[in-house]
C-alpha positions as CSV (number, residue, x, y, z in Angstrom):
1,X,77.7,123.8,129.9
2,X,77.5,125.7,126.4
3,X,77.1,122.9,123.6
4,X,79.7,122.2,121.2
5,X,79.9,124.8,118.2
6,X,80.6,121.4,116.1
7,X,77.6,119.4,117.8
8,X,75.7,122.8,117.3
9,X,76.0,122.7,113.8
10,X,75.5,119.0,112.7
11,X,72.4,119.1,115.2
12,X,71.3,122.5,113.1
13,X,72.1,120.4,110.1
14,X,70.1,117.2,110.8
15,X,67.4,118.5,112.1
16,X,66.4,120.9,108.8
17,X,67.3,118.0,106.9
18,X,65.2,115.3,108.8
19,X,62.1,117.8,108.6
20,X,62.5,119.1,105.4
21,X,63.9,115.1,103.4
22,X,63.2,116.2,99.9
23,X,64.5,119.4,100.1
24,X,67.7,118.1,100.9
25,X,67.9,115.6,98.9
26,X,67.0,117.3,95.8
27,X,69.6,119.8,96.8
28,X,72.4,116.9,96.8
29,X,71.4,116.2,93.4
30,X,71.4,119.2,92.0
31,X,74.6,119.9,93.9
32,X,75.8,116.8,91.5
33,X,74.2,117.6,88.3
34,X,75.8,121.1,88.8
35,X,79.2,119.4,89.5
36,X,79.2,117.4,86.6
37,X,77.8,120.0,84.3
38,X,80.9,122.3,85.3
39,X,83.1,119.1,84.3
40,X,81.3,119.2,80.4
41,X,81.6,122.7,80.2
42,X,85.2,123.6,81.7
43,X,88.1,121.8,81.0
44,X,90.7,121.4,83.2
45,X,93.7,123.3,83.8
46,X,95.9,120.4,83.6
47,X,99.8,121.7,84.6
48,X,102.3,122.2,82.1
49,X,106.6,121.8,82.4
50,X,106.9,125.5,83.2
51,X,104.3,124.9,86.1
52,X,107.1,122.5,87.8
53,X,110.2,124.1,88.1
54,X,111.6,124.9,91.3
55,X,115.1,126.0,92.2
56,X,117.7,126.5,90.2
57,X,116.9,123.5,88.0
58,X,114.1,125.6,87.0
59,X,115.8,129.0,86.6
60,X,118.1,126.8,84.2
61,X,115.5,125.3,81.9
62,X,113.0,128.6,81.8
63,X,116.2,130.3,80.7
64,X,116.8,127.4,77.9
65,X,113.5,127.6,76.6
66,X,113.5,131.4,76.3
67,X,116.4,131.4,74.5
68,X,115.3,128.5,72.3
69,X,118.1,126.4,73.3
70,X,115.7,123.9,74.3
71,X,115.8,120.2,72.7
72,X,112.9,119.0,70.7
73,X,111.2,116.0,70.9
74,X,112.1,112.8,69.5
75,X,111.3,109.2,69.3
76,X,113.5,106.5,68.6
77,X,113.1,103.6,66.1
78,X,115.2,100.4,67.1
79,X,115.8,97.3,64.5
80,X,117.0,93.9,65.6
81,X,116.4,90.5,64.4
82,X,112.8,89.3,65.1
83,X,115.1,85.9,66.0
84,X,118.3,84.6,65.4
85,X,121.2,86.5,64.0
86,X,120.2,90.4,62.5
87,X,120.4,90.7,58.5
88,X,122.1,93.8,58.4
89,X,121.2,94.6,54.8
90,X,117.0,94.2,56.0
91,X,117.5,96.1,58.4
92,X,119.4,99.4,56.3
93,X,116.6,98.5,53.6
94,X,114.0,98.9,56.4
95,X,115.4,102.3,57.6
96,X,115.7,103.7,54.2
97,X,112.1,103.1,54.2
98,X,111.4,104.0,57.6
99,X,113.0,107.9,56.8
100,X,111.8,108.7,53.6
101,X,107.3,107.8,55.4
102,X,109.1,109.3,58.7
103,X,110.8,112.8,56.7
104,X,107.4,113.2,54.4
105,X,104.8,113.5,58.1
106,X,103.7,116.4,59.6
107,X,105.0,117.8,62.4
108,X,108.6,115.3,61.5
109,X,111.5,117.9,61.0
110,X,114.1,115.2,60.4
111,X,115.3,112.0,60.5
112,X,118.6,111.0,61.2
113,X,121.2,108.8,59.3
114,X,121.0,104.9,60.9
115,X,123.3,104.0,63.7
116,X,124.5,100.8,64.5
117,X,125.8,99.6,67.6
118,X,129.2,98.1,68.3
119,X,128.5,94.4,67.7
120,X,126.4,95.6,64.6
121,X,122.9,93.6,66.3
122,X,121.2,96.8,66.5
123,X,120.3,99.6,64.1
124,X,118.7,102.9,65.3
125,X,116.9,105.7,64.1
126,X,116.3,109.0,65.7
127,X,113.0,111.4,64.3
128,X,113.2,114.6,65.7
129,X,110.0,116.6,66.0
130,X,108.3,119.9,65.6
131,X,108.4,122.1,68.9
132,X,104.4,122.5,68.9
133,X,104.3,119.0,67.8
134,X,102.3,116.4,70.4
135,X,100.6,113.7,68.2
136,X,102.2,110.6,67.8
137,X,100.1,108.4,65.8
138,X,101.5,108.9,62.3
139,X,104.7,108.2,63.1
140,X,103.4,105.0,65.0
141,X,101.3,104.0,61.9
142,X,104.7,104.5,59.7
143,X,107.0,102.7,61.6
144,X,104.0,99.8,61.6
145,X,103.6,99.4,58.6
146,X,107.6,99.5,58.0
147,X,107.4,96.2,60.8
148,X,104.6,94.7,58.5
149,X,106.8,94.6,55.7
150,X,109.5,93.3,57.2
151,X,108.3,90.1,59.4
152,X,112.1,89.0,60.2
153,X,112.6,92.2,62.0
154,X,111.8,93.3,65.4
155,X,111.2,97.4,65.0
156,X,110.3,98.7,68.1
157,X,109.5,103.0,68.8
158,X,109.9,104.9,72.0
159,X,110.8,108.2,72.5
160,X,109.7,111.4,74.0
161,X,106.1,111.7,73.5
162,X,105.2,107.2,72.8
163,X,106.8,106.8,76.2
164,X,104.4,109.8,77.7
165,X,101.5,108.3,76.3
166,X,101.9,104.8,77.0
167,X,102.4,106.1,80.8
168,X,99.3,107.9,80.8
169,X,97.2,105.2,79.4
170,X,98.7,102.7,81.8
171,X,97.7,104.8,84.9
172,X,94.1,105.6,83.4
173,X,94.0,101.4,83.1
174,X,95.0,101.1,86.7
175,X,92.1,104.0,88.3
176,X,89.7,102.1,86.6
177,X,90.5,98.7,87.5
178,X,91.1,99.8,90.7
179,X,87.3,101.9,90.7
180,X,85.7,98.8,89.2
181,X,87.1,96.7,91.8
182,X,87.0,98.6,94.7
183,X,83.0,99.2,94.3
184,X,81.5,95.6,94.5
185,X,84.3,95.2,97.5
186,X,83.0,98.0,99.5
187,X,79.4,97.1,98.6
188,X,80.1,93.8,99.9
189,X,81.8,94.8,103.1
190,X,78.6,97.0,103.8
191,X,76.3,94.1,102.8
192,X,78.6,92.4,106.1
193,X,78.3,94.9,108.2
194,X,74.8,95.9,107.9
195,X,73.2,92.9,106.4
196,X,70.3,94.9,103.9
197,X,70.9,96.1,100.8
198,X,69.5,99.8,101.9
199,X,71.6,100.4,104.7
200,X,75.0,98.9,102.9
201,X,74.2,101.0,99.7
202,X,73.4,104.7,101.0
203,X,77.8,104.5,102.4
204,X,78.7,103.8,98.6
205,X,75.9,105.7,97.1
206,X,77.4,108.6,99.3
207,X,81.0,108.4,98.4
208,X,80.4,107.9,94.9
209,X,78.1,111.0,94.4
210,X,80.7,112.9,96.9
211,X,83.8,111.8,94.1
212,X,81.5,112.9,90.8
213,X,80.8,116.2,92.4
214,X,84.1,116.5,93.3
215,X,85.6,116.0,89.8
216,X,83.2,118.4,88.8
217,X,83.9,121.4,91.1
218,X,87.5,120.8,90.5
219,X,87.6,122.0,87.1
220,X,86.8,125.3,87.9
221,X,89.5,125.1,90.5
222,X,92.3,124.2,88.3
223,X,92.6,127.5,86.9
224,X,93.7,128.8,90.7
225,X,95.8,125.2,90.9
226,X,97.0,123.5,87.9
227,X,95.9,120.1,87.7
228,X,98.5,116.9,88.4
229,X,97.6,114.0,86.7
230,X,97.3,111.9,89.3
231,X,95.0,114.1,90.8
232,X,92.0,112.0,90.3
233,X,93.1,109.1,91.1
234,X,93.9,111.0,94.7
235,X,90.1,112.1,94.3
236,X,88.9,108.6,94.5
237,X,91.3,106.9,96.9
238,X,90.4,109.9,99.5
239,X,86.8,110.4,98.5
240,X,85.7,106.6,99.0
241,X,87.7,105.6,102.2
242,X,86.2,109.0,103.9
243,X,83.1,109.3,102.3
244,X,81.7,105.7,103.1
245,X,83.3,105.7,107.0
246,X,81.6,108.9,107.9
247,X,78.1,107.9,106.3
248,X,79.1,104.2,108.6
249,X,79.5,106.2,111.7
250,X,76.1,108.1,111.2
251,X,74.3,105.1,109.9
252,X,75.7,102.4,112.4
253,X,74.8,105.1,115.6
254,X,71.3,105.4,114.3
255,X,70.7,101.8,113.9
256,X,72.3,101.2,117.5
257,X,69.7,103.5,118.8
258,X,67.4,102.3,117.0
259,X,67.5,98.6,118.0
260,X,67.2,100.3,121.7
261,X,63.5,101.5,121.2
262,X,64.3,104.5,119.9
263,X,61.8,106.4,117.5
264,X,63.3,107.0,114.4
265,X,63.6,111.0,114.2
266,X,65.1,110.1,117.9
267,X,67.6,108.0,116.8
268,X,68.6,110.2,113.9
269,X,69.0,112.9,116.7
270,X,71.4,111.1,119.0
271,X,73.3,110.2,115.6
272,X,73.6,113.9,114.8
273,X,74.5,114.6,118.1
274,X,77.4,112.0,118.3
275,X,78.3,110.9,115.2
276,X,77.6,113.7,113.5
277,X,80.2,115.5,115.5
278,X,83.1,113.1,115.3
279,X,82.8,113.4,110.9
280,X,83.0,117.6,111.7
281,X,86.2,116.3,113.9
282,X,87.2,114.1,111.7
283,X,86.9,115.9,108.4
284,X,88.3,118.8,109.8
285,X,91.5,117.2,110.8
286,X,91.7,115.5,107.3
287,X,91.5,119.0,106.1
288,X,94.2,120.3,108.2
289,X,96.5,117.7,107.3
290,X,96.0,117.6,103.5
291,X,96.3,121.5,103.7
292,X,100.4,120.9,104.8
293,X,100.6,120.5,101.6
294,X,100.4,124.0,100.4
295,X,103.4,124.2,102.5
296,X,105.3,122.4,99.9
297,X,103.8,125.1,97.1
298,X,104.4,122.9,94.4
299,X,102.2,122.5,91.7
300,X,101.7,118.2,92.2
301,X,101.0,118.5,96.0
302,X,99.0,122.0,95.8
303,X,97.0,120.1,93.4
304,X,96.1,116.8,95.5
305,X,95.8,119.1,98.5
306,X,93.1,120.9,96.9
307,X,91.3,117.6,95.1
308,X,91.7,116.3,98.8
309,X,90.2,119.0,101.0
310,X,87.3,119.3,98.2
311,X,86.4,115.5,98.3
312,X,87.2,115.9,102.3
313,X,84.6,118.6,102.2
314,X,81.8,117.3,100.4
315,X,81.5,114.2,101.9
316,X,80.9,115.7,105.2
317,X,78.9,118.2,103.8
318,X,76.3,114.8,102.3
319,X,76.5,113.0,105.8
320,X,75.6,115.6,108.1
321,X,72.9,116.8,105.4
322,X,71.3,114.2,102.7
323,X,72.1,111.2,105.1
324,X,70.1,112.1,107.9
325,X,67.4,113.4,105.1
326,X,67.4,110.0,103.7
327,X,67.3,108.0,106.9
328,X,64.4,110.5,108.2
329,X,62.6,109.5,105.2
330,X,63.3,105.6,105.0
331,X,62.7,104.9,108.8
332,X,63.1,101.3,109.4
333,X,62.5,100.6,105.9
334,X,66.7,101.4,105.9
335,X,67.0,97.8,107.0
336,X,65.1,95.8,104.0
337,X,65.5,94.0,101.8
338,X,67.4,92.0,103.8
339,X,70.6,89.7,102.6
340,X,69.8,86.6,104.5
341,X,73.5,85.3,104.8
342,X,74.8,88.6,105.1
343,X,72.1,89.3,107.9
344,X,73.3,86.7,110.0
345,X,76.7,87.7,109.9
346,X,76.1,91.1,110.7
347,X,73.8,90.3,113.7
348,X,76.5,88.3,115.1
349,X,78.8,91.1,114.4
350,X,76.4,93.9,116.4
351,X,76.1,91.0,119.5
352,X,80.1,90.3,119.9
353,X,80.8,94.1,119.5
354,X,78.4,95.1,121.9
355,X,76.0,97.3,119.9
356,X,73.3,95.5,122.1
357,X,73.8,95.8,125.8
358,X,75.2,92.5,127.5
359,X,76.8,91.2,124.4
360,X,79.5,92.3,124.3
361,X,82.1,89.0,124.9
362,X,84.6,89.8,122.5
363,X,85.5,93.3,122.5
364,X,85.8,92.3,126.5
365,X,87.9,89.3,126.0
366,X,90.1,91.5,124.0
367,X,90.5,94.2,126.2
368,X,90.4,92.5,129.8
369,X,94.0,92.0,129.6
370,X,94.8,95.3,128.4
371,X,92.6,97.1,131.0
372,X,94.1,94.9,133.9
373,X,97.6,95.1,132.8
374,X,98.1,98.7,131.0
375,X,101.7,99.2,131.9
376,X,102.2,96.0,130.1
377,X,100.3,96.8,126.9
378,X,101.5,100.2,126.5
379,X,105.0,98.6,126.3
380,X,104.7,95.7,124.2
381,X,102.8,97.3,121.9
382,X,105.3,100.7,122.0
383,X,108.0,97.5,121.4
384,X,106.1,96.3,118.1
385,X,105.7,99.9,116.9
386,X,109.2,100.8,117.7
387,X,110.3,97.2,115.7
388,X,108.4,98.5,112.6
389,X,108.9,101.9,112.8
390,X,113.0,101.3,113.0
391,X,113.6,100.4,109.2
392,X,112.4,104.4,108.5
393,X,116.2,105.3,109.7
394,X,117.4,103.8,106.8
395,X,115.1,105.2,104.1
396,X,115.9,106.5,101.0
397,X,114.7,108.5,98.8
398,X,115.3,109.4,94.9
399,X,112.8,110.5,92.2
400,X,111.0,107.7,89.8
401,X,113.3,106.8,86.7
402,X,113.3,104.3,84.0
403,X,113.2,101.4,86.8
404,X,110.3,102.2,88.3
405,X,108.2,101.9,85.4
406,X,106.2,98.9,84.4
407,X,108.5,96.3,82.9
408,X,105.5,95.1,80.6
409,X,105.3,98.0,78.9
410,X,106.2,98.2,75.4
411,X,107.6,101.3,75.1
412,X,109.6,101.1,78.6
413,X,111.1,97.7,77.1
414,X,112.4,99.5,74.2
415,X,113.5,102.3,75.7
416,X,115.8,100.4,78.3
417,X,116.5,97.4,75.2
418,X,117.6,101.2,73.4
419,X,120.2,102.1,76.2
420,X,121.7,98.6,76.4
421,X,122.5,98.8,72.9
422,X,123.5,102.0,72.8
423,X,124.9,103.5,76.4
424,X,124.3,106.7,76.8
425,X,126.9,109.0,78.7
426,X,125.1,109.0,82.2
427,X,122.8,112.0,83.6
428,X,123.8,115.1,82.2
429,X,124.2,118.4,84.2
430,X,123.0,121.4,82.1
431,X,125.4,125.0,83.1
432,X,123.7,127.3,81.8
433,X,124.9,131.6,81.7
434,X,123.1,134.4,81.2
435,X,125.4,137.1,79.9
436,X,125.3,140.4,78.1
437,X,126.0,139.3,74.2
438,X,129.4,141.3,74.7
439,X,130.7,138.4,76.8
440,X,129.7,136.1,74.9
441,X,133.2,134.6,73.5
442,X,134.6,135.2,77.3
443,X,131.5,132.9,78.5
444,X,132.4,130.1,75.9
445,X,136.1,130.1,76.8
446,X,135.1,129.8,80.7
447,X,132.6,127.4,79.6
448,X,135.3,125.1,78.0
449,X,137.4,125.6,80.9
450,X,134.9,124.4,83.5
451,X,134.2,121.0,81.2
452,X,138.3,120.3,81.2
453,X,138.5,120.9,84.3
454,X,134.9,119.3,86.0
455,X,136.5,115.9,83.4
456,X,139.4,116.3,85.6
457,X,137.8,115.4,88.8
458,X,136.1,111.9,87.6
459,X,132.9,112.9,88.5
460,X,131.8,113.9,84.7
461,X,132.6,113.0,81.2
462,X,134.7,115.1,78.7
463,X,132.2,116.9,76.8
464,X,131.4,115.6,73.6
465,X,129.4,119.0,72.2
466,X,130.8,122.2,72.0
467,X,129.1,125.2,74.1
468,X,126.0,126.2,72.5
469,X,124.6,130.1,72.2
470,X,121.2,131.9,71.7
471,X,121.2,133.8,68.6
472,X,121.4,137.0,70.5
473,X,124.2,135.6,72.1
474,X,122.9,136.1,75.8
475,X,122.9,132.5,76.8
476,X,125.4,130.0,76.7
477,X,124.7,126.2,77.6
478,X,127.4,124.0,77.9
479,X,126.5,119.6,78.8
480,X,128.5,117.5,81.6
481,X,127.6,114.0,81.4
482,X,128.2,111.9,84.8
483,X,129.9,108.5,84.5
484,X,126.8,106.9,87.5
485,X,123.6,105.6,87.1
486,X,120.5,107.8,87.6
487,X,120.1,106.7,90.9
488,X,123.4,106.7,92.1
489,X,124.4,108.7,95.1
490,X,127.3,109.8,93.3
491,X,124.6,111.9,90.9
492,X,123.8,114.0,93.8
493,X,127.4,114.7,95.0
494,X,128.6,115.6,91.2
495,X,125.8,118.4,90.9
496,X,127.0,119.6,94.9
497,X,130.1,119.9,93.3
498,X,129.8,121.5,90.1
499,X,127.3,124.3,91.8
500,X,129.3,124.8,94.7
501,X,133.2,124.2,93.6
502,X,133.4,124.2,89.9
503,X,131.2,126.9,88.1
504,X,132.0,129.5,91.1
505,X,135.7,129.0,90.3
506,X,135.4,129.0,86.7
507,X,132.8,131.3,85.4
508,X,133.1,134.9,86.1
509,X,132.0,136.7,83.0
510,X,130.9,139.9,83.7
511,X,127.3,140.8,84.6
512,X,127.0,136.6,84.1
513,X,124.2,134.9,85.7
514,X,124.6,130.9,86.3
515,X,122.1,128.0,86.6
516,X,123.2,124.5,86.9
517,X,119.8,122.1,85.6
518,X,119.3,118.9,83.8
519,X,117.1,116.2,84.6
520,X,119.4,115.3,87.6
521,X,119.4,118.7,89.0
522,X,115.4,118.9,89.4
523,X,115.9,116.0,90.9
524,X,118.4,117.2,93.6
525,X,116.0,120.3,93.7
526,X,113.1,118.5,94.8
527,X,114.5,116.3,97.3
528,X,116.2,119.4,99.2
529,X,113.1,121.4,98.8
530,X,111.3,118.5,100.6
531,X,113.9,118.3,103.2
532,X,113.9,121.8,104.0
533,X,110.0,121.9,103.6
534,X,109.4,118.5,105.5
535,X,109.9,119.9,109.3
536,X,107.3,122.9,108.4
537,X,104.6,120.8,107.1
538,X,105.1,118.0,110.6
539,X,105.0,120.9,113.0
540,X,101.9,123.0,110.8
541,X,100.1,119.1,110.2
542,X,100.6,118.3,114.1
543,X,100.0,121.5,115.6
544,X,96.9,122.4,113.6
545,X,95.1,118.6,114.4
546,X,96.2,119.2,118.4
547,X,94.1,122.8,118.3
548,X,91.7,120.7,116.6
549,X,91.4,117.9,119.1
550,X,91.7,120.2,122.1
551,X,89.1,122.8,120.6
552,X,87.1,119.2,120.5
553,X,87.9,116.9,123.6
554,X,88.4,120.3,125.6
555,X,91.4,118.1,126.8
556,X,95.0,118.8,126.5
557,X,96.4,115.1,127.2
558,X,93.4,113.9,124.4
559,X,95.1,116.2,122.1
560,X,98.8,114.8,122.8
561,X,98.0,111.4,123.1
562,X,96.5,111.8,119.7
563,X,99.4,113.8,117.8
564,X,102.3,110.6,119.6
565,X,99.5,108.1,118.1
566,X,99.8,109.9,114.4
567,X,103.0,110.1,114.1
568,X,103.1,106.1,115.4
569,X,101.4,105.5,112.8
570,X,103.3,107.5,110.1
571,X,106.4,106.1,111.4
572,X,105.5,102.6,110.7
573,X,104.0,103.8,107.7
574,X,107.6,104.8,106.9
575,X,109.2,101.6,108.1
576,X,107.0,99.4,106.2
577,X,107.8,101.3,102.6
578,X,111.4,101.0,103.5
579,X,111.6,97.1,103.9
580,X,109.1,96.4,101.3
581,X,110.0,99.0,98.5
582,X,113.9,100.0,99.3
583,X,115.2,96.1,100.7
584,X,113.1,94.3,98.0
585,X,110.9,92.2,100.9
586,X,107.7,91.2,99.1
587,X,109.0,91.8,95.6
588,X,107.8,88.5,94.5
589,X,103.5,89.0,95.9
590,X,103.7,92.5,94.7
591,X,104.8,92.0,91.4
592,X,107.8,94.5,91.3
593,X,111.3,94.5,91.7
594,X,112.9,97.0,94.2
595,X,114.6,100.4,92.8
596,X,116.4,100.2,95.9
597,X,114.7,103.2,97.1
598,X,111.2,104.9,97.8
599,X,109.8,107.4,95.2
600,X,110.8,111.0,96.6
601,X,107.0,112.2,96.9
602,X,105.6,109.1,98.5
603,X,106.7,110.0,102.0
604,X,105.2,113.3,102.4
605,X,101.8,112.4,100.8
606,X,101.3,109.1,102.8
607,X,102.1,111.2,105.7
608,X,99.6,114.0,105.4
609,X,97.0,111.3,104.0
610,X,97.7,108.9,107.7
611,X,97.4,111.6,109.8
612,X,94.0,112.6,108.4
613,X,92.6,109.7,108.0
614,X,93.6,107.7,111.1
615,X,91.9,110.2,113.0
616,X,88.6,109.1,111.6
617,X,87.9,106.1,113.9
618,X,90.1,107.6,116.6
619,X,88.0,110.5,117.1
620,X,84.8,108.1,116.9
621,X,86.6,106.3,119.9
622,X,87.5,108.9,122.0
623,X,83.8,110.4,121.5
624,X,82.2,107.6,122.7
625,X,84.3,107.6,125.4
626,X,83.2,110.8,126.3
627,X,80.4,110.2,126.5
628,X,80.5,108.0,129.1
629,X,83.1,110.1,131.2
630,X,80.2,112.6,130.7
631,X,77.8,110.1,131.9
632,X,79.3,109.8,135.1
633,X,81.7,106.6,134.7
634,X,84.8,105.8,136.0
635,X,87.5,106.4,133.6
636,X,88.3,102.6,133.2
637,X,84.9,101.3,132.9
638,X,84.5,104.4,130.2
639,X,87.2,103.1,128.2
640,X,86.0,99.4,128.3
641,X,82.7,100.6,127.2
642,X,83.7,103.2,124.7
643,X,86.3,100.7,123.0
644,X,83.7,97.6,123.3
645,X,80.9,99.7,121.9
646,X,83.0,101.0,118.4
647,X,84.4,97.9,118.3
648,X,82.3,96.8,116.0
649,X,82.4,99.9,113.5
650,X,86.2,100.8,114.0
651,X,86.5,96.9,111.9
652,X,83.7,97.9,109.4
653,X,85.2,101.3,108.5
654,X,89.3,100.3,108.7
655,X,88.0,97.3,106.6
656,X,86.8,99.8,104.1
657,X,89.9,101.9,104.4
658,X,92.4,99.0,103.7
659,X,90.8,97.2,101.2
660,X,90.5,100.7,98.9
661,X,94.1,101.2,99.4
662,X,95.6,97.3,99.4
663,X,93.8,97.6,95.4
664,X,96.2,100.3,94.7
665,X,98.9,97.7,96.5
666,X,98.1,95.4,93.4
667,X,98.7,98.4,90.6
668,X,101.9,98.5,88.3
669,X,103.0,101.9,88.7
670,X,105.3,101.5,91.6
671,X,103.9,104.8,92.6
672,X,100.4,103.3,93.4
673,X,101.9,99.8,95.1
674,X,103.9,102.8,97.1
675,X,101.0,104.3,98.7
676,X,98.9,101.3,98.8
677,X,101.1,99.1,100.6
678,X,102.0,102.1,103.3
679,X,98.8,103.3,103.5
680,X,97.0,99.8,104.1
681,X,99.3,98.5,106.7
682,X,99.9,101.5,108.7
683,X,95.8,101.6,109.0
684,X,95.3,98.0,109.8
685,X,97.9,98.7,112.4
686,X,96.3,101.9,113.8
687,X,93.2,100.2,114.0
688,X,93.8,97.3,115.7
689,X,97.7,98.0,117.9
690,X,97.5,101.6,118.1
691,X,93.8,102.2,119.1
692,X,92.4,99.2,120.2
693,X,95.9,98.4,122.5
694,X,98.2,101.6,123.4
695,X,95.3,104.6,123.3
696,X,93.2,102.4,126.3
697,X,96.1,101.6,128.3
698,X,97.0,105.0,127.8
699,X,93.7,106.4,128.8
700,X,93.0,104.1,131.5
701,X,97.2,104.9,133.1
702,X,96.1,108.8,133.0
703,X,92.5,107.8,134.5
704,X,90.9,111.6,135.5
705,X,94.0,113.0,134.2
706,X,92.9,112.6,130.4
707,X,90.3,115.0,130.6
708,X,92.8,118.0,132.0
709,X,91.5,120.9,132.3
710,X,88.4,119.8,133.1
711,X,86.5,116.3,133.4
712,X,83.7,116.7,131.1
713,X,80.2,115.9,132.7
714,X,76.7,116.7,131.5
715,X,75.1,119.1,133.8
716,X,72.3,118.8,136.2
717,X,69.3,118.3,134.5
718,X,69.9,117.9,131.0
719,X,69.3,114.6,129.0
720,X,68.8,113.5,125.7
721,X,65.5,113.7,125.0
722,X,63.9,110.4,123.0
723,X,60.8,111.7,121.9
724,X,60.4,115.2,120.8
725,X,58.5,116.2,117.7
726,X,60.4,119.6,117.5
727,X,63.8,117.6,116.9
728,X,65.7,119.5,119.8
729,X,68.3,117.1,121.0
730,X,68.9,118.3,124.3
731,X,66.7,119.8,127.1
732,X,66.4,120.5,131.2
């Protein structure tokens, strides 16, 4: 039997690192230092508005900007009473003072006349900004001066720049909080798993340096794939989870072999042959899953895919190179200094999980009913998965809007107050026509007719603004408002009616090209693109991971089971997100208000992340079962021992992932909550019910057929060498 190529890679990497530990360690440090240098010297190329354009709405937006018809950014200042009734004269005085001070600022092109709401309880001042102006601080200071001069008034500001800045600041605060919390929690979990400070610190240190290196490497890569603002959070999310787990798998196996009396070098050798192989397979599965995001051909998903692939690759590299070097150099000092309380807990967990021969009482107790009654276990486990997944059939998705933002952000509160005092006409569709200048008058007439026809359908309001044309007369725009809320299903119906029927029936100028845009149209186009590409992405991810599992385990049934279990975990995640965020179950516990839908990009992202990360412990369990099958054990006994011996490390690995993702569920941004809830809950169920009940039951029922087309066996005379100064892992 020829050695598995992935096993050979992990063995060669471990052999070189263990025999040249200082080179491996210094090489890793050099990689991190160079990456930090890249981040310091090469600014990341952030995605701009043009990068997010897609479909017909993107075409309309490009035409509007090329014609110089794009509306400049603006800021609104709302004046209300601080308490009691509003002093109207004082409010108008404050508005006049603000108009004078704001009008003299650089970057301010105009200040509108103050506008009263119908019952004269609020006064609104709109301030227009120059197109190239992106610094709201001087205007914020001017508003603050007016607020201080009129303590009886409540003077609040919100707008294009300040709202975006407030959201970015909140995201940064959330991520900083998550990082500060996740590191100590992960370290505590590692202390409970190993009981020694050095052993606990190695996985955390490797994961943290992998994240740091990836952030640096991502800077130059952003010129190929523009960086999306949330990519750093994704790198931290994925990097900490996989980095800790990979080191955990390797270190656990090395300590397990040393506990059996093997030397440090032999223990590292066996860990390289077994856990090292699992890490490469698992890392490849994560990378394959994340690569599916490229199928979307969307700037956000391209950025997320790039960051996740790089951080996983870096974590794998560290796990099979610098980690063996550190273990070889530290030897038994890796178990020092011991933390007394944690050491006792870790020892008990090792004994109960079967890490020591004859001590797997707990895992045997859990597995006994599954192995005795695999059909019942499979049916009951499948029923639980189905019950949790059923709500996903009614999942509704929609783009994020004002209602999905944290309500405690001052600018969000002000924007909602403005919307309540000065109700807008509703979502707006922009009909953009490009035609020869000679057709300008004809196009204007047709767009005016379009406005009247659209209003007659009841799906649009009468246009309140005339048709706007560019200076060269080639581009014309009309805005059509819809009398619905942003999240109403009627909005999509109105847009489809406009695009499919009203525009083609009305606009027929010679040589004219037409596109319907606006924020609502952008949301519709994105949802349609996700709907169109989702089957391709699912097929790409599942087929690629299926082929990788066939290559790794030489078994079609094992690959098929892995694929089905991945789908089950994804279905559970979708079902839980639907129940929590669409139907509002647990709002008070998680401190959010249900928007009545799941944010549109979250399901796709959760799908690829979950398929990738759930393979971590799945590959580890199946690899250990395969080891026992290779030694000639019958299928039932191989499953029992494989699952029992990995129960402790699976528990630790799942605890790390669940804890990291659960932290995101506590953050204020709803997107982060959705990711955290979906991933943490699904991985918890996946690591328990799916992998420890459904998987063993299925493998027992399949028996020898699980390893078709051929049962893996060790060739006669091949054995693991226990003492080998040359670090040769297998011989005859």
